[in-house]
N, C-alpha and C positions, 0 to 999 in steps of 0.2 A: 409324505410330508407337503403340507399345503404350507406356502408362505405367503403373507400377505404383500402385495406388489404394489398396492396402491396407498400405502401409509404416506400421511403427509410427512413434508420434510421439517425436521426438527427447528424449533422456533432459532434457537444459538446459533445454529448451522447457516439459517438462512439470513438472518440479522448479521453474522460475521463478515459472509460475503457482502452484502450492502456497505458495511461498515469500510469494507477495502474499498468498496468503490466511491465511496466519500472519502477516504482519504486520497485517492487518486485525481477526483474532480479537484481537490482541495490544491494538490501539487501542482496542477495546470494552471490553476486561477493565481497562485502565489508566483508563478514564473513570468507573470505580466504585471504585477503589482511593484511598487517601489522596493527594492532590493538594499540598495545601497545610498544613502545619503550624502552628497558632497558636499564641501566647504561653501559652494557658492550658492546653496540654497538649492541645488537642483538635486535632483534623484534619477537613478537609471535601475529598470528592471533587469533582471536576470537574462530574460530574452532579449533585451538591447544590447545587455554586457556581451552575450554570447554571438549573437549574430549582427547587430546594426554596427556595434562600434568595431566590428573585424571586417567592415567592409560590404555586410549586406548580402546580397545575391543568393543563389540556392544553399553554399553553407553546410550541403548535407550531413557532415561530421558534427556541427553543433547541435542541428535538429535531432540527430540519433542521440546523442550524449543527453540532450534536455529531456526529448521525450521517448525514447526508445526503451526505456527499462520500464516507465510507467504504462508505456501501451502495452507492455508483455504481460505486466500484472492484470490490467483490465481484462485483457483478453483470456487469462488464465481463470479471474473471477468470474468472469461472463459465463464462460464453459463450466465451471462449478456450480454456478448458481441454477444453470438451465438444465445440468444432467441430474440434479438433486442428489440425496444421500448416497443411494446404491451406487454410483458411477462417478464419484464426487474426485476432484482433484485437489484435493487439500494437499495432499505431498507438492505434485508442483506448485501450488501458491505458496507453500512455506519457501520452498525454494527462489521462486520469482521475488518474494517479498523480501527474501533474506538479501539477495544479490542488489536489487535495486535500493534496499534502505541502507547498506552497508556503506554503498558508493556514495550515494548521498549525505550522510551521516559525515563520511570523510570530506565530502566537501564542504559542509556546512561549519564544521571543523578548521577547514582552510580558512573560509571567508573570514570565520570570527578571528584567527590569528593574524588574517592580513588586515582586520581592524585593528588589533592592537600593536601593530607594527604602524599604521598609519596615523593615529590620535592625534600627532601633531598638525597633522594636514587637513582633520577635520572629518574623516571618514565615520559615516555612522551604520549601524544596520537598520534597517525599515521595516515594515510590516509584512513585506514579502519575504524577508528571510524568515522572521517568526511564524508566518502561517505554513513556510515549507517546513520547518521543524514539527510544527502540530501535525502536519499531514502525514506525515513519516510515522509519525506515533500514532494516529488514527489508524494507518492502516495496518501497522504491526499488531493493535490490539485487535482488531478484526480477524487478523489471520490466527491470533491466538483463539478468540472464540469460535471460528470455524474447527480448530483442532478437538476442544474440549466440546463442541455439539457432536462431532464426530463420535467421540467416545461415550457419550452418554446415551447416543441413539444406540449403539452398538450393544451398550450393557441392557438398556431397554427391550431391545429385541430377545437377548439371550432371558431375560426375566420371562418376556410373554411366553415362552416355548417350554419352562424349567415345568416340573411337576412340584407337587406336594414338599418332595424332598430338596428342591434346588436344583435337580440334574436336570439336563435337558433330556427328554425321553428319546428323542432323534439322534444321539449323539453316540 
């Protein structure tokens, strides 16, 4: 049996990984944009809230909390994009994006509830908060596209080797 190993990658498959990387880039960008607006007209980014307001310095724990999960998602997406459909890391991507997105969805919900408790003090959610929520959604959509792209490619490869009766002759 001859198998075509030089097939081009599926369009949805590659596009899904690129969308995940876009979501990760948006997430990192949102960490440096105004996250909370304070009543004095000032705003603070999530990076500032986690690092600068806690004394600055190395603060490895805060940096890992902020960037560790998204770095894992980026590495898995890059490996999957480079290896292509035959040796994909889509299962690893689903796990990484699930763990990262659920953690940050919880953080966003906590921030929103903090805002509800602080309305009399004038705390508002700024562009960084909303871009962070959008970036998580973008990464999840990209992960879904990777999963569907992989399934459609498997179906196409099966159809390519099937005979007139729709049965794989080599099976």
